N, C-alpha and C positions, 0 to 999 in steps of 0.2 A: 138396689135393694140390699143385697148382702155385700159385705166388704171382703176383700181378699186378705188372707193372713200374710204378712210380710215375712219372707224367709230370713232366718238368722244368718248373718254374714259369717265369713270365715274367721276362725279364731287365730289370733296372732299375738305376738309379744305386746303390741300396742293396745289391745283391747281385752286383756285377761284380768283386769282389776289390778290389784297390786298390794305391795307392802308399803303404803304411805307415799309411793311415788306419784307424781302428777300425771294425769292421763294426757296422752298426746291429743292435739287438736284434731277434731273430726272422728275420734274413736268413740265407741259407745261402751258403757260399762254393762256388766252382766245385769245389774239392777235395772238399768233402763231398758234393756232388751226384754227382760222378764216382765216388767211393767207394761211394755207395749204389747207383748203377747197376751197378757191377761186382759188388757183392754180390747184387743181384737177378738178374743174368745167371747168376752162379754157382749160385744156388739153383734157377733154372729148369733148368740143365744137370744138377744133382744129381737133381732130380725126374724128369727124362726118363730118366736112367740107371737110377733105381730102378724106373720103370715098365717099361722094357725088361727089366730083371732079373726082375721079377714075371711078365712075359709068358713069358720063357724058362723059368722054373721052374714055370709052370703055376698060379701063385697068382691070376692074372687071365686072363680070356679076352677081355676087351674091347680089341680091337686099335685101335678108334677112339680111345679115350682115350689109348692109348700113342702112336699116331701124332700126335695133337694135342699131347701133351706134347713130343714130339721136334721137331715143327715150330715150336712156340712157342719152345723153347730155341734152335733154329737161327736163327729170325728175330731173336731178341733178340741173339744173338751177331753176326749180320751187321750189325745196326744199331750195335752197340758198335764193331765194326771200322770202320764208315764214320765214326763220330765220331772214333775214333783217327786215321784217315787224314787227316781234316780238321784235327785238332790238329797233326799232324806237318807238314802243308802250311803251316799258319799259322806254325808255329815256323820253318820254313825261310825263309818269306817275311820274317819279322822279322829273321832272321839276315842276310839279304842287304841290308837297309836300311843306307844310309849315314847316319852321324850328322854 
């Protein structure tokens, strides 16, 4: 029913993005990690919506599973928003740097 959110791997010199340097084979870029996390959160929200819909139509009576799906989607979304806010803060900080 619900998918697990994949953990973000360790950050190292090979997967930090870069200044025009080619990525090492097998490393993932920040863009790819963020896109995967967005997709995972979206899937969790779709699963929660489907579970609520099934409860409302009487297809399921297991309110515990429905509440777990909704809470999991909510937690994933809140974590995603926290990451977004940190990214925006970092961007603003970089903007204010003098060269």
